[in-house]
C-alpha positions as CSV (number, residue, x, y, z in Angstrom):
1,M,150.1,-133.5,123.6
2,R,147.0,-132.8,121.7
3,L,146.6,-129.2,120.6
4,H,143.2,-128.8,122.1
5,S,144.4,-130.2,125.4
6,F,147.4,-127.8,125.4
7,L,145.3,-124.8,124.6
8,E,143.0,-125.5,127.6
9,L,145.9,-124.5,129.8
10,F,145.6,-120.9,128.6
11,D,143.0,-118.1,128.7
12,E,140.8,-118.0,125.6
13,N,141.9,-114.4,125.0
14,T,145.5,-115.3,124.6
15,K,146.9,-114.4,121.2
16,V,148.2,-117.4,119.3
17,K,149.8,-118.4,116.0
18,V,149.5,-122.0,115.0
19,Y,152.0,-123.4,112.5
20,Q,152.3,-126.5,110.5
21,D,155.4,-127.2,108.3
22,N,156.6,-123.6,109.1
23,N,153.4,-122.2,107.5
24,I,150.9,-120.2,109.6
25,L,147.6,-122.0,109.9
26,I,145.9,-119.4,112.0
27,E,146.8,-116.2,113.8
28,S,144.0,-115.4,116.2
29,Y,142.9,-115.8,119.9
30,I,142.7,-119.2,121.5
31,G,138.9,-118.9,121.8
32,D,138.5,-118.2,118.1
33,I,140.4,-121.2,116.8
34,P,138.0,-123.4,114.7
35,Q,137.6,-127.1,115.5
36,K,139.0,-128.1,112.1
37,I,142.4,-126.7,113.2
38,L,142.3,-128.5,116.5
39,N,141.5,-131.9,115.1
40,F,144.4,-134.4,114.9
41,R,147.0,-131.8,115.8
42,Y,149.8,-132.6,118.1
43,V,152.0,-129.9,119.7
44,K,155.6,-130.3,118.5
45,N,157.1,-127.2,120.0
46,C,156.0,-123.8,121.4
47,M,157.3,-120.5,122.6
48,I,156.1,-117.0,123.5
49,D,157.3,-114.1,121.4
50,N,156.0,-110.5,122.1
51,S,153.1,-111.8,124.2
52,V,152.0,-114.2,121.4
53,L,151.9,-118.0,122.0
54,I,153.5,-119.6,119.0
55,I,152.8,-123.3,118.5
56,F,154.4,-125.6,116.0
57,T,152.2,-128.6,115.2
58,I,152.2,-131.9,113.4
59,V,149.2,-133.9,112.2
60,K,148.7,-137.4,113.5
61,S,146.0,-140.0,112.8
62,Q,143.7,-140.9,115.6
63,E,145.6,-144.2,116.0
64,E,149.0,-142.4,116.3
65,M,147.5,-140.0,118.8
66,D,146.2,-142.8,121.0
67,L,149.6,-144.5,120.9
68,I,151.4,-141.3,122.0
69,E,149.0,-140.8,124.9
70,E,149.5,-144.4,126.1
71,K,153.2,-143.8,126.6
């Protein structure tokens, strides 16, 4: 699922940490995540730890994202 679509399921005041390759990309609130973080990111896994939504992401090209959504 696309990261921006996934985040729409939560309140914008939810604390979140977004990871890529086990490195933190951003630690903020959902409403404060910049568009450049949302672009081309796909949710690989997620969990909640101490009231923080932790999301592990991978980057996919637009073509790869479209193929995933068609399945």
